[in-house]
SEKOL-149582 format. One line per field, with one value per residue (C-alpha): residue number from 1; residue in three letters; z negated, y negated, x. Coordinates in nm, 2 decimals, padded with zeros to 4 digits, always signed. Each point is the difference from the previous one (the first is absolute). Example, Ala and Ser with C-alpha at 12.3 -4.5 7.8 and 13.67 -1.06 7.14 Angstrom:
2
pos <- 1|2
code <- Ala|Ser
up <- -00.78|+00.07
north <- +00.45|-00.34
east <- +01.23|+00.14
***
This chain:
458
pos <- 1|2|3|4|5|6|7|8|9|10|11|12|13|14|15|16|17|18|19|20|21|22|23|24|25|26|27|28|29|30|31|32|33|34|35|36|37|38|39|40|41|42|43|44|45|46|47|48|49|50|51|52|53|54|55|56|57|58|59|60|61|62|63|64|65|66|67|68|69|70|71|72|73|74|75|76|77|78|79|80|81|82|83|84|85|86|87|88|89|90|91|92|93|94|95|96|97|98|99|100|101|102|103|104|105|106|107|108|109|110|111|112|113|114|115|116|117|118|119|120|121|122|123|124|125|126|127|128|129|130|131|132|133|134|135|136|137|138|139|140|141|142|143|144|145|146|147|148|149|150|151|152|153|154|155|156|157|158|159|160|161|162|163|164|165|166|167|168|169|170|171|172|173|174|175|176|177|178|179|180|181|182|183|184|185|186|187|188|189|190|191|192|193|194|195|196|197|198|199|200|201|202|203|204|205|206|207|208|209|210|211|212|213|214|215|216|217|218|219|220|221|222|223|224|225|226|227|228|229|230|231|232|233|234|235|236|237|238|239|240|241|242|243|244|245|246|247|248|249|250|251|252|253|254|255|256|257|258|259|260|261|262|263|264|265|266|267|268|269|270|271|272|273|274|275|276|277|278|279|280|281|282|283|284|285|286|287|288|289|290|291|292|293|294|295|296|297|298|299|300|301|302|303|304|305|306|307|308|309|310|311|312|313|314|315|316|317|318|319|320|321|322|323|324|325|326|327|328|329|330|331|332|333|334|335|336|337|338|339|340|341|342|343|344|345|346|347|348|349|350|351|352|353|354|355|356|357|358|359|360|361|362|363|364|365|366|367|368|369|370|371|372|373|374|375|376|377|378|379|380|381|382|383|384|385|386|387|388|389|390|391|392|393|394|395|396|397|398|399|400|401|402|403|404|405|406|407|408|409|410|411|412|413|414|415|416|417|418|419|420|421|422|423|424|425|426|427|428|429|430|431|432|433|434|435|436|437|438|439|440|441|442|443|444|445|446|447|448|449|450|451|452|453|454|455|456|457|458
code <- Met|Ser|Asn|Leu|Asn|Pro|Ile|Phe|Thr|Thr|Ile|Gly|Asn|Lys|Thr|Asn|Glu|Ile|Pro|Val|Glu|Ile|Ser|Tyr|Lys|Ile|Leu|Glu|Leu|Phe|Ser|Gly|Gly|Leu|Tyr|Ser|Ser|Pro|Thr|Lys|Ala|Ile|Glu|Glu|Leu|Val|Ala|Asn|Ser|Phe|Asp|Ala|Leu|Ala|Asn|Trp|Val|His|Val|Leu|Ile|Ser|Lys|Asp|Leu|Asp|Ser|Glu|Asn|Ala|Ile|Ile|Ala|Val|Val|Asp|Asp|Gly|Asp|Ser|Met|Asp|Ile|Asp|Gly|Leu|Lys|Asn|Leu|Trp|Lys|Ile|Gly|Glu|Ser|Thr|Lys|Ala|Gln|Ile|Gln|Asn|Thr|Asn|Lys|Ser|Gly|Arg|Leu|Pro|Ile|Gly|Lys|Phe|Gly|Ile|Gly|Lys|Leu|Ala|Thr|Trp|Val|Leu|Ser|Lys|Glu|Leu|Thr|Tyr|Ile|Cys|Lys|Gln|Lys|Asn|Lys|Tyr|Leu|Ala|Val|Thr|Met|Phe|Tyr|Ser|Asn|Leu|Asp|Lys|Asn|Gln|Thr|Asn|Gln|Asn|Ser|Lys|Leu|Ile|Leu|Asp|Val|Arg|Asn|Leu|Thr|Lys|Asp|Glu|Ala|Lys|Gln|Ala|Leu|Gln|Val|Leu|Lys|Glu|Cys|Asn|Phe|Asp|Leu|Ser|Ile|Leu|Phe|Asp|Asn|Asn|Val|Asp|Ser|Trp|Thr|Ala|Ser|Ile|Leu|Ser|Asp|Leu|Lys|Pro|Met|Val|Lys|Asp|Leu|Lys|Met|Gly|Arg|Leu|Glu|Trp|Val|Leu|Ser|Thr|Ala|Met|Pro|Leu|Thr|Pro|Asp|Phe|Lys|Ser|Tyr|Leu|Asn|Asn|Lys|Glu|Ile|Gln|Pro|Ala|Lys|Leu|Asp|Thr|Lys|Pro|Leu|Asn|Lys|Phe|Leu|Ile|Gly|Lys|Asn|Asp|Lys|Val|Ala|Glu|Asn|Leu|Gly|Leu|Leu|Ser|Asp|Lys|Asn|Asp|Lys|Leu|Ser|Asn|Asp|Leu|Lys|Phe|Gly|Val|Thr|Leu|Pro|Arg|Leu|Gly|Arg|Ile|Thr|Gly|Phe|Val|Glu|Val|Tyr|Glu|Asn|Thr|Leu|Thr|Gly|Gly|Lys|Ser|Ala|Glu|Trp|Gly|Arg|Ser|His|Gly|Phe|Phe|Val|Met|Val|Met|Gly|Arg|Leu|Ile|Asn|Met|His|Asp|Glu|Leu|Phe|Gly|Val|His|Pro|Leu|Ser|His|Lys|Thr|Phe|Asn|Arg|Phe|Arg|Leu|Val|Val|His|Cys|Asp|Gly|Leu|Asn|Asn|Phe|Leu|Leu|Ser|Ser|Arg|Glu|Gly|Ile|Ala|Glu|Lys|Asp|Ala|Thr|Asn|Glu|Leu|Lys|Lys|Tyr|Leu|Thr|Ala|Lys|Phe|Tyr|Glu|Ala|Ala|Ser|Trp|Tyr|Glu|Asn|Trp|Ile|Ser|Gln|Glu|Asp|Val|Lys|Asn|Leu|Leu|Ser|Ala|Arg|Leu|Gly|Lys|Ile|Pro|Arg|Gly|Leu|Leu|Lys|Arg|Pro|Ile|Val|Glu|Met|Val|Leu|Arg|Ala|Thr|Gln|Gly|His|Ile|Pro|Pro|Pro|Arg|Leu|Thr|Lys|Leu|Pro|Thr|Gly|Leu|Thr|Asp|Lys|Glu|Lys|Glu|Phe|Ile|Ala|Tyr|Tyr|Lys|Asn|Leu|Ile|Lys|Pro
up <- -02.65|+00.10|-00.24|+00.18|-00.09|+00.30|+00.13|-00.11|-00.36|+00.02|+00.28|-00.08|-00.25|-00.37|-00.11|-00.32|-00.25|-00.15|-00.35|-00.04|-00.32|+00.06|-00.17|+00.21|-00.22|-00.01|+00.37|+00.07|-00.22|+00.09|+00.38|+00.02|-00.17|+00.23|+00.33|+00.01|+00.38|+00.27|+00.17|-00.31|-00.04|+00.36|-00.04|-00.29|+00.22|+00.26|-00.27|-00.09|+00.36|-00.01|-00.32|+00.16|+00.25|+00.29|+00.33|+00.09|-00.16|+00.17|-00.18|+00.16|-00.08|+00.15|+00.21|-00.17|-00.37|-00.07|+00.15|-00.25|+00.18|-00.01|-00.12|-00.08|+00.07|-00.05|+00.19|-00.01|+00.09|-00.34|-00.23|-00.07|-00.30|-00.08|-00.28|-00.26|+00.16|+00.01|-00.37|-00.08|+00.20|-00.26|-00.30|-00.06|-00.11|+00.09|+00.31|+00.14|+00.24|-00.20|+00.00|+00.37|+00.06|-00.13|+00.24|+00.32|+00.29|+00.15|-00.26|-00.02|-00.34|-00.13|-00.03|-00.23|-00.34|-00.21|+00.17|+00.01|+00.37|+00.03|-00.23|+00.29|+00.16|-00.29|+00.08|+00.37|+00.01|-00.18|+00.18|+00.06|+00.22|+00.05|+00.30|+00.00|+00.22|-00.15|+00.10|+00.27|-00.26|-00.01|-00.33|-00.09|-00.33|-00.06|-00.31|-00.04|-00.23|-00.05|-00.21|-00.27|-00.33|+00.11|-00.34|+00.06|-00.35|-00.11|-00.01|+00.25|+00.28|+00.06|+00.38|+00.21|+00.35|+00.25|+00.21|+00.34|+00.25|+00.37|+00.32|+00.27|+00.18|-00.32|-00.07|+00.35|-00.06|-00.33|+00.15|+00.30|-00.21|+00.07|+00.37|-00.06|-00.09|+00.33|-00.18|+00.22|-00.18|+00.22|-00.20|-00.29|+00.19|+00.33|-00.09|-00.25|-00.29|-00.29|-00.28|-00.02|-00.23|+00.09|-00.29|+00.09|-00.20|+00.06|-00.16|-00.02|-00.27|+00.05|-00.05|+00.35|+00.14|-00.12|+00.22|+00.25|+00.28|+00.07|-00.36|-00.03|+00.31|-00.16|-00.32|+00.18|+00.20|-00.30|-00.32|+00.10|+00.06|+00.35|+00.08|+00.34|-00.13|-00.10|+00.24|-00.09|+00.21|-00.05|+00.22|+00.23|+00.03|-00.11|-00.28|+00.09|-00.27|-00.09|+00.19|+00.01|+00.33|-00.05|-00.07|-00.33|-00.01|-00.22|-00.17|-00.31|-00.09|-00.37|-00.10|+00.31|-00.10|-00.29|-00.19|-00.22|-00.11|-00.07|-00.21|-00.20|-00.06|+00.21|+00.20|+00.38|+00.22|+00.35|+00.13|+00.37|+00.01|-00.04|+00.24|+00.06|-00.24|-00.27|+00.02|-00.22|-00.36|-00.35|-00.32|-00.29|-00.35|-00.07|+00.35|+00.19|+00.37|+00.19|+00.37|+00.24|+00.17|-00.01|+00.30|+00.05|+00.28|+00.16|-00.01|-00.29|-00.02|-00.16|+00.17|+00.32|+00.01|-00.30|-00.22|+00.13|+00.02|-00.26|-00.08|+00.17|-00.25|-00.35|-00.18|+00.12|-00.26|+00.13|-00.23|+00.16|+00.33|-00.11|-00.06|-00.36|+00.00|+00.29|-00.15|-00.20|+00.23|-00.30|-00.18|-00.33|+00.06|-00.09|+00.29|+00.24|+00.25|+00.26|+00.26|+00.02|-00.16|+00.28|+00.25|-00.22|+00.01|-00.23|+00.03|-00.28|-00.05|-00.37|-00.06|-00.36|-00.08|+00.07|-00.36|-00.13|+00.22|-00.14|+00.14|+00.24|+00.15|-00.01|-00.35|-00.19|-00.36|-00.10|+00.03|-00.08|+00.30|+00.24|-00.16|+00.14|+00.35|-00.02|-00.11|+00.31|+00.24|-00.13|+00.05|+00.36|+00.06|-00.11|+00.22|+00.30|-00.10|-00.02|+00.35|+00.14|-00.15|+00.15|+00.34|-00.02|-00.07|+00.30|+00.22|-00.13|+00.11|+00.34|+00.04|-00.12|+00.26|+00.27|-00.10|+00.00|+00.34|+00.13|-00.09|+00.19|+00.35|+00.27|+00.17|-00.32|-00.07|+00.35|+00.20|-00.21|+00.02|+00.38|+00.01|-00.20|+00.23|+00.31|-00.13|-00.11|+00.34|+00.16|-00.22|-00.17|-00.34|-00.15|-00.01|-00.33|-00.24|-00.07|+00.35|+00.27|+00.34|+00.35|+00.19|+00.37|+00.08|+00.35|+00.06|+00.10|-00.33|-00.20|+00.20|-00.10|-00.37|+00.05|+00.19|-00.28|-00.27|+00.18|+00.00|-00.38|-00.13|-00.29
north <- +07.21|+00.03|+00.13|+00.34|+00.21|+00.09|+00.35|+00.13|-00.06|+00.22|+00.25|+00.37|+00.24|-00.02|+00.32|-00.10|-00.28|-00.17|-00.15|-00.32|-00.20|-00.34|-00.34|-00.31|-00.22|+00.23|+00.06|-00.37|-00.09|+00.30|+00.00|-00.38|-00.01|+00.28|-00.13|-00.37|-00.02|+00.19|+00.09|+00.18|+00.18|+00.13|+00.10|+00.22|+00.18|+00.07|+00.13|+00.25|+00.12|+00.04|+00.21|+00.21|+00.12|-00.18|-00.02|-00.32|-00.26|-00.26|-00.32|-00.14|-00.35|-00.17|-00.30|-00.21|+00.04|-00.25|+00.24|+00.18|+00.32|-00.05|+00.30|+00.10|+00.36|+00.22|+00.33|+00.26|+00.37|+00.10|+00.27|-00.10|+00.09|+00.27|-00.04|+00.05|-00.25|-00.26|+00.06|-00.04|-00.32|-00.19|+00.11|-00.34|+00.01|+00.37|+00.12|+00.34|-00.14|+00.11|+00.36|-00.02|-00.11|+00.33|+00.21|-00.20|+00.12|-00.34|-00.10|-00.35|-00.15|-00.18|-00.38|-00.03|+00.17|-00.17|+00.11|-00.36|-00.07|+00.02|-00.30|-00.21|+00.03|-00.17|-00.34|+00.02|+00.14|+00.09|+00.33|+00.28|+00.30|+00.30|+00.23|+00.31|+00.30|+00.31|+00.36|-00.09|-00.16|-00.36|-00.17|-00.36|-00.19|-00.37|-00.21|-00.29|-00.23|-00.21|+00.28|-00.07|-00.16|-00.33|-00.15|+00.04|+00.13|+00.23|+00.29|+00.28|+00.03|+00.36|+00.04|+00.30|+00.00|+00.21|+00.24|+00.04|+00.27|-00.11|+00.19|-00.09|-00.21|-00.18|-00.07|-00.15|-00.21|-00.12|-00.11|-00.19|-00.31|+00.06|-00.05|-00.36|-00.02|+00.17|+00.33|+00.31|+00.26|+00.27|-00.01|+00.16|+00.22|+00.10|+00.07|+00.28|-00.20|+00.24|-00.25|-00.37|-00.27|-00.33|-00.25|-00.28|-00.32|-00.18|-00.30|-00.17|-00.25|-00.36|+00.10|+00.15|-00.35|-00.05|+00.29|-00.10|+00.25|-00.11|+00.05|+00.33|+00.12|-00.11|+00.18|+00.32|-00.02|-00.09|+00.12|+00.35|+00.29|-00.01|+00.37|+00.18|+00.22|-00.28|-00.26|-00.28|-00.21|-00.33|-00.03|+00.26|-00.18|+00.21|-00.16|+00.00|+00.01|-00.35|-00.12|-00.33|-00.18|-00.07|+00.21|-00.05|-00.15|+00.29|+00.31|+00.17|+00.36|+00.06|+00.26|-00.04|-00.15|-00.15|-00.23|-00.11|+00.35|+00.06|-00.32|+00.10|+00.35|+00.16|+00.32|-00.03|+00.30|+00.11|+00.25|+00.07|+00.17|-00.33|-00.29|-00.26|-00.25|+00.26|+00.23|-00.23|-00.06|-00.12|+00.17|-00.21|+00.15|-00.03|-00.02|+00.25|-00.03|-00.32|-00.06|-00.28|-00.29|-00.37|-00.23|-00.36|-00.22|-00.31|-00.18|-00.03|+00.27|-00.23|-00.21|+00.08|+00.31|+00.15|-00.28|+00.09|+00.38|+00.09|-00.04|+00.14|-00.12|+00.10|+00.33|+00.28|+00.27|+00.33|+00.27|+00.32|-00.18|-00.28|-00.37|-00.10|-00.36|-00.14|-00.35|-00.02|-00.04|-00.05|+00.32|-00.18|-00.10|-00.36|-00.24|+00.04|-00.23|-00.09|-00.06|+00.38|+00.14|-00.13|+00.18|+00.31|+00.33|+00.30|+00.31|+00.25|+00.34|+00.09|+00.28|+00.03|-00.31|+00.20|+00.12|-00.36|-00.16|-00.16|+00.09|-00.30|+00.14|-00.36|+00.00|+00.21|+00.11|+00.06|-00.30|+00.19|+00.23|-00.30|-00.19|+00.23|-00.03|-00.38|-00.01|+00.20|-00.20|-00.33|+00.11|+00.11|-00.34|-00.18|+00.24|-00.10|-00.36|+00.01|+00.16|-00.27|-00.29|+00.14|+00.04|-00.36|-00.12|+00.18|-00.14|-00.35|+00.04|+00.12|-00.28|-00.26|+00.11|+00.01|-00.35|-00.14|+00.14|-00.12|-00.36|+00.00|-00.15|+00.27|-00.16|-00.01|+00.37|+00.16|-00.21|+00.08|+00.37|-00.01|-00.21|+00.26|+00.28|-00.19|-00.08|+00.36|+00.14|-00.24|+00.13|-00.34|+00.15|+00.35|+00.18|-00.07|+00.29|+00.01|-00.06|+00.26|-00.16|+00.14|+00.11|-00.01|-00.31|-00.14|-00.36|-00.08|+00.15|-00.21|-00.31|+00.08|+00.00|-00.34|-00.12|+00.13|-00.18|-00.33|+00.05|+00.01|-00.35|-00.11
east <- -00.26|-00.36|-00.27|+00.00|+00.30|+00.22|-00.05|+00.34|-00.10|-00.31|+00.02|+00.01|-00.16|+00.09|+00.17|+00.18|+00.06|+00.31|-00.03|+00.20|+00.05|+00.15|-00.01|-00.08|+00.21|+00.30|-00.02|-00.01|+00.29|+00.21|-00.04|+00.00|+00.34|+00.14|-00.13|+00.00|-00.01|-00.19|+00.33|+00.12|-00.33|+00.01|+00.36|-00.11|-00.25|+00.27|+00.22|-00.27|+00.01|+00.38|-00.04|-00.26|+00.27|-00.16|+00.18|-00.19|-00.22|-00.23|-00.09|-00.31|-00.13|-00.31|+00.09|-00.27|+00.05|-00.28|-00.25|-00.22|+00.07|+00.38|+00.21|+00.35|+00.08|+00.31|+00.00|+00.27|+00.07|+00.14|-00.12|-00.36|-00.23|-00.25|-00.25|+00.27|+00.22|-00.27|-00.06|+00.37|+00.01|-00.20|+00.21|+00.16|+00.36|+00.05|+00.18|+00.09|+00.26|+00.30|-00.13|-00.08|+00.35|+00.13|-00.21|-00.02|+00.22|+00.07|+00.26|-00.17|+00.01|-00.31|+00.02|-00.30|-00.03|-00.26|-00.32|-00.13|+00.02|-00.38|-00.03|+00.14|-00.34|-00.17|+00.16|-00.10|-00.35|-00.32|-00.03|+00.25|-00.08|+00.23|-00.08|+00.22|+00.07|+00.16|-00.04|-00.25|-00.23|-00.10|-00.07|-00.09|-00.03|-00.07|+00.08|-00.24|+00.20|-00.31|-00.15|+00.26|-00.11|-00.17|+00.08|+00.37|+00.07|+00.28|-00.24|+00.05|-00.26|-00.09|-00.06|-00.09|+00.14|-00.18|+00.21|-00.15|+00.05|+00.02|-00.02|+00.26|-00.26|-00.09|+00.37|+00.03|-00.31|+00.13|+00.33|-00.15|+00.08|+00.37|-00.06|-00.06|+00.37|+00.08|+00.09|-00.02|-00.21|+00.13|+00.32|-00.20|-00.25|+00.16|+00.37|-00.05|+00.12|-00.05|-00.02|-00.08|-00.13|-00.18|-00.02|-00.26|-00.03|-00.33|-00.19|+00.34|+00.09|+00.12|+00.36|+00.02|-00.03|+00.36|+00.12|+00.26|+00.05|+00.36|+00.10|-00.18|+00.20|+00.32|-00.08|-00.09|+00.33|+00.22|-00.15|-00.10|+00.24|+00.14|+00.03|-00.04|-00.28|-00.23|-00.14|-00.24|-00.23|-00.18|-00.31|+00.16|+00.33|+00.29|+00.20|+00.36|+00.27|+00.10|+00.31|+00.18|+00.03|+00.37|+00.30|+00.19|+00.35|+00.10|-00.15|+00.12|-00.11|-00.05|+00.26|+00.23|+00.33|-00.20|+00.23|-00.29|-00.07|+00.37|+00.03|-00.31|+00.13|-00.28|+00.04|-00.04|-00.08|-00.08|-00.26|+00.03|-00.34|-00.18|-00.05|+00.26|-00.15|-00.04|+00.30|+00.21|-00.11|+00.08|-00.11|-00.13|+00.01|-00.37|-00.16|+00.21|+00.10|-00.08|+00.05|-00.06|+00.17|+00.09|-00.03|+00.12|-00.14|+00.13|-00.34|-00.24|-00.27|-00.25|-00.27|-00.19|-00.21|+00.18|-00.16|-00.34|+00.02|+00.25|+00.37|+00.31|+00.26|+00.10|-00.01|-00.23|-00.03|-00.15|-00.13|-00.11|+00.02|-00.23|+00.08|-00.07|+00.11|-00.19|-00.04|+00.32|+00.30|+00.23|-00.12|+00.03|+00.36|+00.10|-00.03|+00.29|+00.17|-00.26|+00.27|+00.07|-00.32|-00.23|+00.23|+00.03|-00.20|+00.06|-00.21|+00.06|-00.17|-00.03|-00.24|+00.12|-00.21|-00.32|+00.01|-00.01|-00.26|-00.31|-00.34|+00.01|+00.32|+00.12|+00.14|+00.25|-00.06|+00.36|+00.23|+00.31|-00.07|+00.01|+00.29|+00.26|-00.17|-00.02|+00.37|+00.10|-00.23|+00.13|+00.35|-00.08|-00.15|+00.32|+00.20|-00.21|+00.01|+00.38|+00.02|-00.24|+00.20|+00.31|-00.17|-00.13|+00.36|+00.14|-00.28|+00.07|+00.37|-00.11|-00.25|+00.25|+00.26|-00.26|-00.12|+00.35|+00.08|-00.33|+00.09|+00.33|-00.04|+00.02|+00.30|+00.21|-00.07|+00.00|+00.24|+00.31|-00.08|-00.02|+00.32|+00.18|-00.12|+00.11|+00.35|+00.04|-00.10|+00.24|+00.28|+00.06|-00.06|+00.01|-00.34|-00.18|+00.01|-00.38|-00.12|-00.03|+00.08|-00.05|+00.31|+00.09|-00.20|+00.03|+00.09|-00.37|-00.12|+00.25|-00.11|-00.36|+00.09|+00.16|-00.31|-00.23|+00.21|-00.05|-00.38|-00.01|-00.05|+00.22
***
């Protein structure tokens, strides 16, 4: 970033202050462990938009991330923040999402609960600016991470963040930077959006150089909740729910005619009020009801774009609509047969795990809570593997018969059949039991059959 601070970090009149106590050393260790990739950090910001009950979120990334003026921005139309909200934002490890869940009318459950999403910004940038609209008021606040303890000790740095009041014109001026990412500002100012938040990361850190747009798109399409009331965009391209290009050979619904659940002594149920993939379920003793499906494909799901963008095979464990094992296709289960596993896809929704998640949302604190889930998932894999092996055997038989017939000379296979039809139509032999022959043939038609027989070379 240039020596002059960008206008969005300074514009407006100071009206309040936010005291923040934070340790550089703790922040570096904590956030670095949580968000080891830029993709994960951006996902966390989008999760905040979802929890703010947004209908849409735009992720905007400068085309040239090497530029000193490059930015990463996340803009949404969710419930924004007033001065109290901005103060609560910087209470690390505290979150009001659970309380908000009890009062919001949307019925949407929060997918974050630790109040640490803002730490994702630390690994990406040296400056973080929030510009908010709520109740026809525009507020802005900027965190300059460079003002933290330069000695990088364990001592807390006591910072004062200026809260700035902006006019509508000043808010438009501050957000002009988003137009460089082809964002249409009229979405915020001309469509009567009552509430919105723009989070702008500037003075970006070297980690952003590792950002891969294809993988980020895959994460936003796969790892985030896919609900009709929440749309996400990456540089103005709507992110479509992740779909595979090919249809599965077979699909099993968890809880529907579920032999695995029966063998494990688990209760299966059906709720017709839910969607097709969720109406059937199985109840685990510690984790409650789980739903989902198993798919088996003819061809491997590994390689190609899936290797570059993300994976399509293995276990996908969803908690509160969010994927928690993005990088662990086995979900801690012992290695399974690659012959089937690379063609296998199991998506399971298990909201009961939410009580056992670690702060990174990629680890689980209680092993016993996951053992019963792993036991069920493993059994479902072997059920799918058994089906696939049986399908392979049947295909081998078909292919073997086809190969054998293909090696027989045409004359040896076809000529005897035509000879049999001719003799039967002439009345020399009884009609074959398994062959349907035409009746009432004229002499010319019978002669044609004889002529056709002679054309077939032995």
